[in-house]
A tleap script that builds the chain and sets N, CA, C and O, in Angstrom:
source leaprc.protein.ff14SB
mol = sequence {
  NVAL GLN LEU GLN ALA SER GLY GLY GLY LEU
  VAL GLN ALA GLY GLY SER LEU ARG LEU SER
  CYS ALA ALA SER GLY ARG THR LEU SER SER
  TYR SER MET GLY TRP PHE ARG GLN ALA PRO
  GLY LYS GLU ARG ASP PHE VAL ALA ALA ILE
  ASN SER SER GLY GLY SER THR ASN TYR ALA
  ASP SER VAL LYS GLY ARG PHE THR ILE SER
  ARG ASP ASN VAL LYS ASN THR VAL TYR LEU
  GLN MET ASN SER LEU LYS PRO GLU ASP THR
  ALA VAL TYR TYR CYS THR PHE TYR ASN TYR
  TYR SER THR TYR TRP GLY GLN GLY THR GLN
  VAL THR VAL SER CSER
}
set mol.1.N position { -19.407 -17.866 39.718 }
set mol.1.CA position { -20.758 -17.188 39.887 }
set mol.1.C position { -21.843 -18.573 40.401 }
set mol.1.O position { -21.794 -19.749 40.040 }
set mol.2.N position { -22.608 -18.026 41.180 }
set mol.2.CA position { -23.436 -19.300 41.716 }
set mol.2.C position { -24.794 -18.522 41.742 }
set mol.2.O position { -24.912 -17.326 42.005 }
set mol.3.N position { -25.734 -19.337 41.446 }
set mol.3.CA position { -26.986 -18.772 41.429 }
set mol.3.C position { -28.225 -19.959 42.313 }
set mol.3.O position { -28.486 -21.138 42.072 }
set mol.4.N position { -28.744 -19.047 43.336 }
set mol.4.CA position { -29.411 -19.716 44.253 }
set mol.4.C position { -30.862 -19.424 44.274 }
set mol.4.O position { -31.355 -18.405 44.757 }
set mol.5.N position { -31.664 -20.631 43.578 }
set mol.5.CA position { -33.038 -20.454 43.496 }
set mol.5.C position { -33.652 -20.752 45.052 }
set mol.5.O position { -32.930 -21.293 45.890 }
set mol.6.N position { -34.851 -20.410 45.323 }
set mol.6.CA position { -35.543 -20.878 46.418 }
set mol.6.C position { -37.425 -20.358 46.122 }
set mol.6.O position { -37.820 -19.981 45.019 }
set mol.7.N position { -38.029 -20.429 46.948 }
set mol.7.CA position { -39.532 -20.334 46.838 }
set mol.7.C position { -40.278 -21.334 46.467 }
set mol.7.O position { -41.477 -21.057 46.433 }
set mol.8.N position { -39.929 -22.665 46.103 }
set mol.8.CA position { -40.719 -23.741 45.576 }
set mol.8.C position { -41.332 -24.301 46.671 }
set mol.8.O position { -41.142 -23.723 47.741 }
set mol.9.N position { -42.102 -25.401 46.667 }
set mol.9.CA position { -43.147 -25.951 47.584 }
set mol.9.C position { -44.110 -26.591 46.836 }
set mol.9.O position { -44.064 -26.871 45.639 }
set mol.10.N position { -45.205 -26.851 47.835 }
set mol.10.CA position { -46.352 -27.531 47.656 }
set mol.10.C position { -47.335 -26.672 47.960 }
set mol.10.O position { -47.347 -26.051 49.023 }
set mol.11.N position { -48.495 -26.532 46.800 }
set mol.11.CA position { -49.315 -25.815 46.751 }
set mol.11.C position { -50.553 -26.505 46.228 }
set mol.11.O position { -50.292 -27.529 45.596 }
set mol.12.N position { -51.489 -26.287 46.302 }
set mol.12.CA position { -53.005 -26.565 45.483 }
set mol.12.C position { -53.513 -25.745 44.615 }
set mol.12.O position { -53.789 -24.549 44.709 }
set mol.13.N position { -53.614 -26.480 43.770 }
set mol.13.CA position { -54.254 -26.015 42.552 }
set mol.13.C position { -54.885 -24.581 42.545 }
set mol.13.O position { -55.576 -24.255 43.510 }
set mol.14.N position { -54.708 -23.808 41.632 }
set mol.14.CA position { -55.466 -22.308 41.967 }
set mol.14.C position { -54.665 -21.621 42.897 }
set mol.14.O position { -54.957 -20.427 42.961 }
set mol.15.N position { -53.789 -21.963 43.607 }
set mol.15.CA position { -52.445 -21.044 44.705 }
set mol.15.C position { -51.340 -20.469 43.633 }
set mol.15.O position { -51.103 -20.745 42.457 }
set mol.16.N position { -50.844 -19.665 44.451 }
set mol.16.CA position { -49.416 -18.995 44.142 }
set mol.16.C position { -48.307 -19.084 44.636 }
set mol.16.O position { -48.277 -19.056 45.866 }
set mol.17.N position { -47.418 -19.176 44.134 }
set mol.17.CA position { -45.950 -19.052 44.551 }
set mol.17.C position { -44.939 -18.090 43.941 }
set mol.17.O position { -45.209 -17.686 42.810 }
set mol.18.N position { -43.753 -17.635 44.547 }
set mol.18.CA position { -42.961 -16.937 44.030 }
set mol.18.C position { -41.594 -17.252 43.982 }
set mol.18.O position { -40.844 -16.975 44.917 }
set mol.19.N position { -41.295 -17.699 43.163 }
set mol.19.CA position { -39.559 -18.231 43.028 }
set mol.19.C position { -38.760 -17.071 42.866 }
set mol.19.O position { -39.101 -16.148 42.126 }
set mol.20.N position { -37.373 -17.082 43.742 }
set mol.20.CA position { -36.496 -16.006 43.373 }
set mol.20.C position { -35.589 -16.774 43.254 }
set mol.20.O position { -35.672 -17.952 43.602 }
set mol.21.N position { -34.262 -16.095 42.594 }
set mol.21.CA position { -33.159 -16.553 41.890 }
set mol.21.C position { -31.906 -15.307 42.023 }
set mol.21.O position { -31.759 -14.387 41.218 }
set mol.22.N position { -31.005 -15.574 43.353 }
set mol.22.CA position { -30.016 -14.597 43.347 }
set mol.22.C position { -28.715 -14.956 43.029 }
set mol.22.O position { -28.162 -15.935 43.529 }
set mol.23.N position { -28.161 -14.161 42.164 }
set mol.23.CA position { -26.652 -14.731 41.785 }
set mol.23.C position { -25.697 -13.644 42.643 }
set mol.23.O position { -25.888 -12.476 42.985 }
set mol.24.N position { -24.430 -14.706 42.853 }
set mol.24.CA position { -23.269 -14.077 43.534 }
set mol.24.C position { -22.259 -14.600 42.859 }
set mol.24.O position { -22.249 -15.636 42.196 }
set mol.25.N position { -21.184 -13.638 43.108 }
set mol.25.CA position { -19.781 -13.733 42.590 }
set mol.25.C position { -19.470 -12.830 41.512 }
set mol.25.O position { -18.309 -12.557 41.208 }
set mol.26.N position { -20.520 -12.344 40.906 }
set mol.26.CA position { -20.171 -11.192 40.178 }
set mol.26.C position { -21.432 -10.349 39.919 }
set mol.26.O position { -22.466 -10.802 40.408 }
set mol.27.N position { -21.518 -9.179 39.218 }
set mol.27.CA position { -22.704 -8.533 38.751 }
set mol.27.C position { -23.082 -9.311 37.469 }
set mol.27.O position { -22.323 -9.755 36.608 }
set mol.28.N position { -24.375 -9.370 37.538 }
set mol.28.CA position { -24.978 -9.956 36.165 }
set mol.28.C position { -26.168 -9.032 35.737 }
set mol.28.O position { -27.114 -9.550 35.144 }
set mol.29.N position { -26.171 -7.482 36.049 }
set mol.29.CA position { -27.371 -7.002 35.525 }
set mol.29.C position { -26.855 -6.639 34.331 }
set mol.29.O position { -26.809 -5.409 34.345 }
set mol.30.N position { -26.411 -7.082 33.229 }
set mol.30.CA position { -26.282 -7.148 31.958 }
set mol.30.C position { -26.930 -8.042 31.296 }
set mol.30.O position { -27.360 -7.805 30.167 }
set mol.31.N position { -27.099 -9.234 31.921 }
set mol.31.CA position { -27.273 -10.628 31.445 }
set mol.31.C position { -28.693 -10.676 31.335 }
set mol.31.O position { -29.281 -9.807 31.979 }
set mol.32.N position { -29.215 -11.274 30.843 }
set mol.32.CA position { -30.616 -11.566 30.227 }
set mol.32.C position { -30.981 -12.424 31.440 }
set mol.32.O position { -29.947 -12.824 31.977 }
set mol.33.N position { -32.336 -12.943 32.201 }
set mol.33.CA position { -32.383 -14.000 32.879 }
set mol.33.C position { -33.654 -14.707 32.665 }
set mol.33.O position { -34.521 -14.129 32.009 }
set mol.34.N position { -33.865 -15.808 33.104 }
set mol.34.CA position { -34.913 -16.728 32.673 }
set mol.34.C position { -35.074 -18.111 33.511 }
set mol.34.O position { -34.267 -18.650 34.268 }
set mol.35.N position { -36.551 -18.557 33.079 }
set mol.35.CA position { -36.790 -19.476 34.023 }
set mol.35.C position { -37.203 -20.725 32.985 }
set mol.35.O position { -37.805 -20.540 31.928 }
set mol.36.N position { -36.777 -22.001 33.474 }
set mol.36.CA position { -37.210 -23.160 32.641 }
set mol.36.C position { -37.593 -24.334 33.679 }
set mol.36.O position { -37.249 -24.161 34.849 }
set mol.37.N position { -38.136 -25.269 33.409 }
set mol.37.CA position { -38.817 -26.317 34.099 }
set mol.37.C position { -38.736 -27.707 33.463 }
set mol.37.O position { -38.742 -27.930 32.252 }
set mol.38.N position { -38.666 -28.559 34.391 }
set mol.38.CA position { -38.263 -29.962 33.709 }
set mol.38.C position { -39.225 -30.605 34.499 }
set mol.38.O position { -39.147 -30.541 35.726 }
set mol.39.N position { -40.060 -31.175 33.976 }
set mol.39.CA position { -41.046 -32.354 34.726 }
set mol.39.C position { -40.404 -33.876 34.619 }
set mol.39.O position { -39.524 -34.063 33.778 }
set mol.40.N position { -40.765 -34.775 35.320 }
set mol.40.CA position { -40.100 -36.029 35.726 }
set mol.40.C position { -40.371 -36.695 34.330 }
set mol.40.O position { -41.513 -36.871 33.904 }
set mol.41.N position { -39.443 -36.985 33.778 }
set mol.41.CA position { -39.411 -37.737 32.494 }
set mol.41.C position { -39.198 -36.917 31.208 }
set mol.41.O position { -38.987 -37.416 30.103 }
set mol.42.N position { -39.280 -35.584 31.481 }
set mol.42.CA position { -39.468 -34.991 29.960 }
set mol.42.C position { -38.060 -33.755 30.071 }
set mol.42.O position { -37.253 -33.445 30.948 }
set mol.43.N position { -38.293 -33.388 28.884 }
set mol.43.CA position { -36.796 -32.148 28.747 }
set mol.43.C position { -37.217 -31.043 29.633 }
set mol.43.O position { -38.301 -30.913 30.202 }
set mol.44.N position { -36.036 -30.156 29.660 }
set mol.44.CA position { -36.501 -28.937 30.082 }
set mol.44.C position { -36.887 -28.157 29.259 }
set mol.44.O position { -36.404 -27.987 28.139 }
set mol.45.N position { -37.898 -27.549 29.792 }
set mol.45.CA position { -38.726 -26.411 29.126 }
set mol.45.C position { -38.348 -24.986 29.029 }
set mol.45.O position { -37.543 -24.732 29.925 }
set mol.46.N position { -38.564 -24.142 28.427 }
set mol.46.CA position { -38.407 -22.433 28.452 }
set mol.46.C position { -39.949 -22.344 29.382 }
set mol.46.O position { -40.939 -23.013 29.088 }
set mol.47.N position { -39.890 -21.538 30.338 }
set mol.47.CA position { -40.911 -20.991 30.882 }
set mol.47.C position { -41.111 -19.353 30.390 }
set mol.47.O position { -42.134 -18.979 29.816 }
set mol.48.N position { -40.056 -18.516 30.687 }
set mol.48.CA position { -40.155 -16.938 30.763 }
set mol.48.C position { -38.756 -16.658 30.882 }
set mol.48.O position { -37.924 -17.198 31.610 }
set mol.49.N position { -38.603 -15.542 29.885 }
set mol.49.CA position { -37.552 -14.607 30.184 }
set mol.49.C position { -37.338 -13.273 30.115 }
set mol.49.O position { -38.187 -12.719 29.416 }
set mol.50.N position { -36.341 -12.382 30.679 }
set mol.50.CA position { -36.487 -10.861 30.804 }
set mol.50.C position { -35.184 -10.703 30.271 }
set mol.50.O position { -34.283 -11.542 30.307 }
set mol.51.N position { -35.137 -9.310 29.661 }
set mol.51.CA position { -34.025 -8.878 29.054 }
set mol.51.C position { -33.018 -8.089 30.264 }
set mol.51.O position { -33.352 -8.104 31.449 }
set mol.52.N position { -31.824 -7.448 29.811 }
set mol.52.CA position { -31.400 -6.929 30.855 }
set mol.52.C position { -31.890 -5.823 31.619 }
set mol.52.O position { -31.716 -5.712 32.833 }
set mol.53.N position { -32.620 -4.850 30.761 }
set mol.53.CA position { -32.742 -3.978 31.288 }
set mol.53.C position { -34.320 -4.202 32.028 }
set mol.53.O position { -34.706 -3.273 32.738 }
set mol.54.N position { -34.983 -5.088 31.914 }
set mol.54.CA position { -36.208 -5.707 32.327 }
set mol.54.C position { -37.332 -5.081 31.193 }
set mol.54.O position { -38.451 -5.491 31.499 }
set mol.55.N position { -37.352 -4.549 30.450 }
set mol.55.CA position { -38.333 -3.953 29.571 }
set mol.55.C position { -38.857 -4.629 28.439 }
set mol.55.O position { -39.618 -4.106 27.625 }
set mol.56.N position { -38.435 -5.818 28.395 }
set mol.56.CA position { -38.993 -7.048 27.259 }
set mol.56.C position { -39.042 -8.372 28.424 }
set mol.56.O position { -38.306 -8.613 29.381 }
set mol.57.N position { -39.833 -8.845 28.067 }
set mol.57.CA position { -40.141 -10.243 28.647 }
set mol.57.C position { -40.715 -11.140 27.598 }
set mol.57.O position { -41.044 -10.712 26.491 }
set mol.58.N position { -40.833 -12.410 27.965 }
set mol.58.CA position { -41.243 -13.525 26.929 }
set mol.58.C position { -41.677 -14.938 27.606 }
set mol.58.O position { -40.959 -15.623 28.335 }
set mol.59.N position { -42.781 -15.175 27.273 }
set mol.59.CA position { -43.349 -16.298 28.400 }
set mol.59.C position { -43.866 -17.606 27.338 }
set mol.59.O position { -44.384 -17.260 26.276 }
set mol.60.N position { -43.744 -18.883 27.587 }
set mol.60.CA position { -44.245 -19.901 27.207 }
set mol.60.C position { -45.686 -19.555 27.150 }
set mol.60.O position { -46.158 -18.737 27.939 }
set mol.61.N position { -46.568 -20.285 26.039 }
set mol.61.CA position { -48.048 -19.968 25.756 }
set mol.61.C position { -48.853 -20.907 27.221 }
set mol.61.O position { -49.936 -20.645 27.744 }
set mol.62.N position { -48.000 -21.883 27.541 }
set mol.62.CA position { -48.940 -22.191 28.910 }
set mol.62.C position { -48.888 -21.454 30.317 }
set mol.62.O position { -49.571 -21.581 31.334 }
set mol.63.N position { -47.978 -20.758 30.036 }
set mol.63.CA position { -47.843 -19.819 31.222 }
set mol.63.C position { -48.327 -18.371 31.399 }
set mol.63.O position { -48.447 -17.693 32.419 }
set mol.64.N position { -48.606 -18.053 29.910 }
set mol.64.CA position { -49.216 -16.760 29.737 }
set mol.64.C position { -50.030 -16.243 30.431 }
set mol.64.O position { -50.895 -17.077 30.699 }
set mol.65.N position { -50.282 -15.056 30.992 }
set mol.65.CA position { -51.554 -14.382 31.875 }
set mol.65.C position { -51.317 -14.904 33.163 }
set mol.65.O position { -51.600 -14.110 34.060 }
set mol.66.N position { -50.796 -16.218 33.599 }
set mol.66.CA position { -50.400 -16.621 35.102 }
set mol.66.C position { -49.254 -16.371 35.467 }
set mol.66.O position { -49.288 -15.829 36.572 }
set mol.67.N position { -48.100 -16.516 35.031 }
set mol.67.CA position { -46.865 -15.922 35.637 }
set mol.67.C position { -46.342 -14.813 35.204 }
set mol.67.O position { -46.749 -14.343 34.141 }
set mol.68.N position { -45.371 -14.198 35.916 }
set mol.68.CA position { -44.736 -12.978 35.804 }
set mol.68.C position { -43.213 -12.885 35.874 }
set mol.68.O position { -42.809 -13.407 36.913 }
set mol.69.N position { -42.287 -12.418 35.149 }
set mol.69.CA position { -41.177 -12.600 35.619 }
set mol.69.C position { -40.726 -11.186 35.765 }
set mol.69.O position { -41.068 -10.346 34.933 }
set mol.70.N position { -39.825 -10.827 36.989 }
set mol.70.CA position { -39.019 -9.683 36.851 }
set mol.70.C position { -37.603 -9.757 37.308 }
set mol.70.O position { -37.003 -10.831 37.359 }
set mol.71.N position { -37.103 -8.687 37.619 }
set mol.71.CA position { -35.674 -8.704 38.135 }
set mol.71.C position { -35.309 -7.657 38.791 }
set mol.71.O position { -35.771 -6.584 38.403 }
set mol.72.N position { -34.493 -7.664 39.825 }
set mol.72.CA position { -33.890 -6.577 40.678 }
set mol.72.C position { -32.594 -6.558 40.552 }
set mol.72.O position { -31.846 -7.331 41.152 }
set mol.73.N position { -32.172 -5.529 39.632 }
set mol.73.CA position { -30.505 -5.769 39.208 }
set mol.73.C position { -29.806 -5.081 40.318 }
set mol.73.O position { -28.620 -5.408 40.273 }
set mol.74.N position { -30.038 -4.276 41.281 }
set mol.74.CA position { -29.543 -4.176 42.345 }
set mol.74.C position { -29.035 -5.151 43.200 }
set mol.74.O position { -27.923 -5.085 43.723 }
set mol.75.N position { -30.033 -6.278 43.383 }
set mol.75.CA position { -29.972 -7.221 44.110 }
set mol.75.C position { -29.668 -8.684 43.205 }
set mol.75.O position { -29.590 -9.792 43.736 }
set mol.76.N position { -29.514 -8.417 41.696 }
set mol.76.CA position { -29.010 -9.219 41.178 }
set mol.76.C position { -29.579 -10.504 41.472 }
set mol.76.O position { -28.910 -11.425 41.942 }
set mol.77.N position { -31.081 -10.600 41.142 }
set mol.77.CA position { -32.132 -11.076 41.453 }
set mol.77.C position { -33.213 -11.258 40.533 }
set mol.77.O position { -33.729 -10.258 40.035 }
set mol.78.N position { -33.680 -12.563 40.201 }
set mol.78.CA position { -34.713 -12.640 38.835 }
set mol.78.C position { -36.033 -13.266 39.791 }
set mol.78.O position { -35.648 -13.604 40.911 }
set mol.79.N position { -37.248 -13.438 39.589 }
set mol.79.CA position { -38.332 -13.654 40.284 }
set mol.79.C position { -39.154 -14.350 39.432 }
set mol.79.O position { -38.876 -14.165 38.247 }
set mol.80.N position { -40.055 -15.073 39.642 }
set mol.80.CA position { -41.113 -15.745 38.808 }
set mol.80.C position { -42.247 -15.829 39.839 }
set mol.80.O position { -42.216 -16.596 40.801 }
set mol.81.N position { -43.252 -14.981 39.566 }
set mol.81.CA position { -44.716 -15.187 40.270 }
set mol.81.C position { -45.451 -15.854 39.603 }
set mol.81.O position { -45.711 -15.550 38.439 }
set mol.82.N position { -45.886 -16.785 40.133 }
set mol.82.CA position { -46.901 -17.845 39.583 }
set mol.82.C position { -48.158 -18.070 40.410 }
set mol.82.O position { -48.233 -18.418 41.589 }
set mol.83.N position { -49.133 -17.798 39.538 }
set mol.83.CA position { -50.603 -17.611 39.769 }
set mol.83.C position { -51.499 -18.831 39.458 }
set mol.83.O position { -51.170 -19.680 38.630 }
set mol.84.N position { -52.539 -18.868 40.096 }
set mol.84.CA position { -53.479 -19.850 39.193 }
set mol.84.C position { -52.683 -21.321 38.948 }
set mol.84.O position { -52.843 -21.930 37.890 }
set mol.85.N position { -51.948 -21.755 39.853 }
set mol.85.CA position { -51.028 -22.979 39.338 }
set mol.85.C position { -51.706 -24.055 39.091 }
set mol.85.O position { -52.643 -24.359 39.830 }
set mol.86.N position { -51.395 -24.748 38.119 }
set mol.86.CA position { -52.227 -26.207 37.985 }
set mol.86.C position { -51.241 -27.148 37.950 }
set mol.86.O position { -50.029 -26.998 37.798 }
set mol.87.N position { -52.105 -28.461 38.157 }
set mol.87.CA position { -50.942 -29.609 38.417 }
set mol.87.C position { -50.057 -30.018 37.227 }
set mol.87.O position { -49.279 -30.966 37.336 }
set mol.88.N position { -50.196 -29.172 35.872 }
set mol.88.CA position { -49.232 -29.544 35.038 }
set mol.88.C position { -48.187 -28.750 35.099 }
set mol.88.O position { -47.313 -28.791 34.233 }
set mol.89.N position { -48.136 -27.817 36.267 }
set mol.89.CA position { -47.134 -26.849 36.276 }
set mol.89.C position { -46.029 -27.576 37.453 }
set mol.89.O position { -45.087 -26.913 37.886 }
set mol.90.N position { -46.271 -29.004 37.901 }
set mol.90.CA position { -45.525 -29.378 38.663 }
set mol.90.C position { -44.140 -29.730 37.863 }
set mol.90.O position { -44.086 -30.268 36.757 }
set mol.91.N position { -43.067 -29.320 38.640 }
set mol.91.CA position { -41.660 -29.524 37.956 }
set mol.91.C position { -40.608 -29.064 38.715 }
set mol.91.O position { -40.910 -28.520 39.777 }
set mol.92.N position { -39.349 -29.160 38.400 }
set mol.92.CA position { -38.204 -28.619 39.014 }
set mol.92.C position { -37.841 -27.232 38.174 }
set mol.92.O position { -37.547 -27.319 36.982 }
set mol.93.N position { -37.866 -26.278 38.677 }
set mol.93.CA position { -37.846 -24.985 38.161 }
set mol.93.C position { -36.304 -24.557 38.106 }
set mol.93.O position { -35.634 -24.725 39.124 }
set mol.94.N position { -35.852 -24.140 37.229 }
set mol.94.CA position { -34.172 -23.619 37.046 }
set mol.94.C position { -34.218 -22.286 36.611 }
set mol.94.O position { -35.028 -21.901 35.767 }
set mol.95.N position { -33.342 -21.526 37.176 }
set mol.95.CA position { -33.287 -20.119 36.821 }
set mol.95.C position { -31.900 -20.168 36.148 }
set mol.95.O position { -31.103 -21.057 36.445 }
set mol.96.N position { -31.580 -19.110 35.144 }
set mol.96.CA position { -30.457 -19.203 34.300 }
set mol.96.C position { -30.392 -17.662 34.017 }
set mol.96.O position { -31.394 -16.982 33.797 }
set mol.97.N position { -28.977 -17.133 34.048 }
set mol.97.CA position { -28.566 -15.831 33.623 }
set mol.97.C position { -27.563 -16.200 32.424 }
set mol.97.O position { -26.587 -16.948 32.476 }
set mol.98.N position { -28.104 -15.415 31.239 }
set mol.98.CA position { -27.178 -15.566 29.890 }
set mol.98.C position { -26.943 -14.229 29.185 }
set mol.98.O position { -27.668 -13.236 29.240 }
set mol.99.N position { -25.649 -14.405 28.427 }
set mol.99.CA position { -25.738 -13.390 27.730 }
set mol.99.C position { -24.924 -14.217 26.427 }
set mol.99.O position { -24.664 -15.410 26.589 }
set mol.100.N position { -24.550 -13.549 25.176 }
set mol.100.CA position { -24.138 -13.977 24.247 }
set mol.100.C position { -22.958 -15.035 24.459 }
set mol.100.O position { -22.865 -15.997 23.697 }
set mol.101.N position { -21.884 -14.799 25.715 }
set mol.101.CA position { -20.686 -15.151 25.770 }
set mol.101.C position { -20.811 -16.768 26.961 }
set mol.101.O position { -20.097 -17.772 26.964 }
set mol.102.N position { -21.966 -16.422 27.806 }
set mol.102.CA position { -21.870 -17.240 28.991 }
set mol.102.C position { -23.257 -17.534 29.445 }
set mol.102.O position { -24.125 -16.715 29.144 }
set mol.103.N position { -23.554 -18.494 30.067 }
set mol.103.CA position { -24.991 -19.094 30.856 }
set mol.103.C position { -24.664 -19.596 31.994 }
set mol.103.O position { -23.811 -20.477 32.103 }
set mol.104.N position { -25.185 -19.188 32.785 }
set mol.104.CA position { -24.999 -19.765 34.299 }
set mol.104.C position { -26.698 -20.636 34.730 }
set mol.104.O position { -27.816 -20.290 34.350 }
set mol.105.N position { -26.404 -21.561 35.431 }
set mol.105.CA position { -27.823 -22.288 35.822 }
set mol.105.C position { -27.838 -22.144 37.127 }
set mol.105.O position { -26.734 -22.163 37.672 }
set mol.106.N position { -28.928 -21.983 37.903 }
set mol.106.CA position { -29.384 -22.194 39.221 }
set mol.106.C position { -29.566 -24.013 39.581 }
set mol.106.O position { -29.678 -24.872 38.706 }
set mol.107.N position { -29.558 -24.250 40.953 }
set mol.107.CA position { -29.591 -25.623 41.065 }
set mol.107.C position { -31.364 -26.245 40.902 }
set mol.107.O position { -31.661 -27.440 40.890 }
set mol.108.N position { -31.974 -25.531 40.832 }
set mol.108.CA position { -33.640 -25.831 40.669 }
set mol.108.C position { -34.190 -26.003 42.017 }
set mol.108.O position { -33.677 -26.509 43.015 }
set mol.109.N position { -35.429 -25.435 41.819 }
set mol.109.CA position { -36.605 -25.585 42.902 }
set mol.109.C position { -37.558 -26.285 42.742 }
set mol.109.O position { -38.270 -26.183 41.743 }
set mol.110.N position { -37.751 -27.064 43.608 }
set mol.110.CA position { -39.006 -28.138 43.096 }
set mol.110.C position { -40.536 -27.421 43.265 }
set mol.110.O position { -40.851 -26.757 44.252 }
set mol.111.N position { -41.311 -27.654 42.254 }
set mol.111.CA position { -42.425 -27.062 42.581 }
set mol.111.C position { -43.591 -28.145 42.302 }
set mol.111.O position { -43.694 -28.809 41.271 }
set mol.112.N position { -44.602 -28.202 43.622 }
set mol.112.CA position { -45.517 -29.591 43.080 }
set mol.112.C position { -47.268 -28.722 43.300 }
set mol.112.O position { -47.806 -28.074 44.198 }
set mol.113.N position { -47.508 -29.017 42.432 }
set mol.113.CA position { -48.993 -28.590 42.607 }
set mol.113.C position { -50.066 -29.701 42.486 }
set mol.113.O position { -50.326 -30.393 41.502 }
set mol.114.N position { -50.713 -29.709 43.907 }
set mol.114.CA position { -51.788 -30.736 43.896 }
set mol.114.C position { -53.291 -30.261 43.577 }
set mol.114.O position { -53.834 -29.164 43.706 }
set mol.115.N position { -53.808 -31.639 43.060 }
set mol.115.CA position { -55.394 -31.167 42.392 }
set mol.115.C position { -56.404 -31.454 43.524 }
set mol.115.O position { -57.602 -31.224 43.356 }
savepdb mol mol.pdb
quit
């Protein structure tokens, strides 16, 4: 299984980015999906998650109301729409697909928010 994340980049504060993470190698529609981020010198932190059906989502307090996670089970893809970006959102963003038995991680995509 490979997870390919994309959509990162450089954006000014207040701007938006949409991250995508596509899985290949097997169908992962029964897996929950999520996003984590890691800023320089810090631990990897939870950002958002969505269950297998897409009916339940969860967000870190720091991104609630600004970020939206969604998924397309046909495309085996998870998205993270990020609005009203702040400099403190700067980090490498990692996608993950997981269930009780397995966890898969993407390679990370850099998001840099300038003030």
